[in-house]
N, C-alpha and C positions, 0 to 999 in steps of 0.2 A: 504494500500500500504506500502510495506516494502522497505526502502531504503538501509539498511545495512543487508547483509547476515550474519547471525550468524553462519552459517556452515563453513565459510572461516577459515582456520587454519592459524595461524601466521607462517611465515617462521622461522624455528628454526635453520637453518644453513646458512652460507654464501657461496656463490658460489665463489671459489678461482680461477677458470679458467681465468676470465678476468684480475685479479690481476697478476697472473703468466705471462700471455701474455704481459702485459705492462712492467713488470720488465725485461723480456727477451729482448724486443725491446730496452729498455733503455740501457741494458747491451751491446747489439750488437752495438748500436750507440756509446757508450763510447769506446769500444774496437776498433772500426773502426777509430775513430778520435783521439785516444791517440797517442802521439809520444813517442816511446820507445828509450831511450838512452842506448845503449848497452855498458857496460864496460867489459873489458877483464876479463876472469876468472883467469888468471895467475897474481898473485900480483906483481906489479912493483913499483919502485920509479921513476915515470915519471919526465922528465925535466919540469921546470915551464916556462911559457911564459905569458907576459902581454896580448898578443893578442889571447890567447887560446879561442876557441869557439866551442860549440857543433854544429856539422853539420851532417845531415842525408845523408848517401851515398845511392843513389837509384840504382846505377849500381851494377853489380855483383862485388864481392870483395873477396880478400883473406887477412886475418889478419896475419901478421908476427910479432911475439913477440921475442925479444932478451933479455934474462935475464942477470943479473949482471955477472954471471959466463961464459957468452958467448953462452950458449945453445940457440938453435932456436926452436920455436914452430910455427907451421903452422896451423891456425884455431884451436888453443888450443890443438894440438897434437904434441908431440916431433918430431922434424924432423932435416933435414940438408939442405945444399945448393942444393944437388942433388935432394932431395925430393921436394924442392921448385921449381926447374926447371921443374920437371914432372908435378907439380900442375899447374904451369903457362901455360904450353903448352895446357892444357885442357880448359883454360879460353878464352873468347873472347878478342879481342884487346882493347875493350872499358873498360875492367875491371879495378878496382882500387885496389892498394895495400895499406893497412893500416898498417903502421909501428909503432909498439910499442916497444920502446927500453928503458931499464933502464938508468937513467942519468949517471951512472958510467960505462956503456959499452964503450969500446974503439971505437972511431969514425970510425976506419978502418972497424970494423965489420958491422956498419950501411952502410958504403959505399959499402961493398961487397954485401950486400943484395940488395941495390938500383941498383948496377951495374948488378947483376944477373937478376933482373926484366927487366931492360932496354935491356940487351942482348937477352932476350927472347921475346921482343916486347911490353912489358907493359911500357908505358911512363907516366902513371898517378899514382901518389901515394900521400898518406897523412901521415903526421907524427903526432902521437898522443902526446899531452902534457897535463899538468894540469894547471889550472888557477893560476897565481901568485897572492898571497894574500897580 
């Protein structure tokens, strides 16, 4: 009686399919649970605040950036108050305006943007600041 079969060949290669499956599942879980903090693409010297905090905005939003020279960017594209009005009209009333203004921008420019948003029906806005160190 023979207990060991001498004809069995050793497995000479590793089956990578289960390994790849596990890696893909872990990657999907990681991406689904990761919180992404989106910083603006337009470089600014943001005002500093002690109470500055990261907050994820889940509602539809429009990001308005005001550079030091007073130029306005809407969702990272150069724009104007008139373009902002047109963009706001397409948004639902629950949308949030994220206002990013350089700390050296005249305050009147910031008020003009907020006033434009409110006149078009958007009452919710957030002002982006950087953490005071």
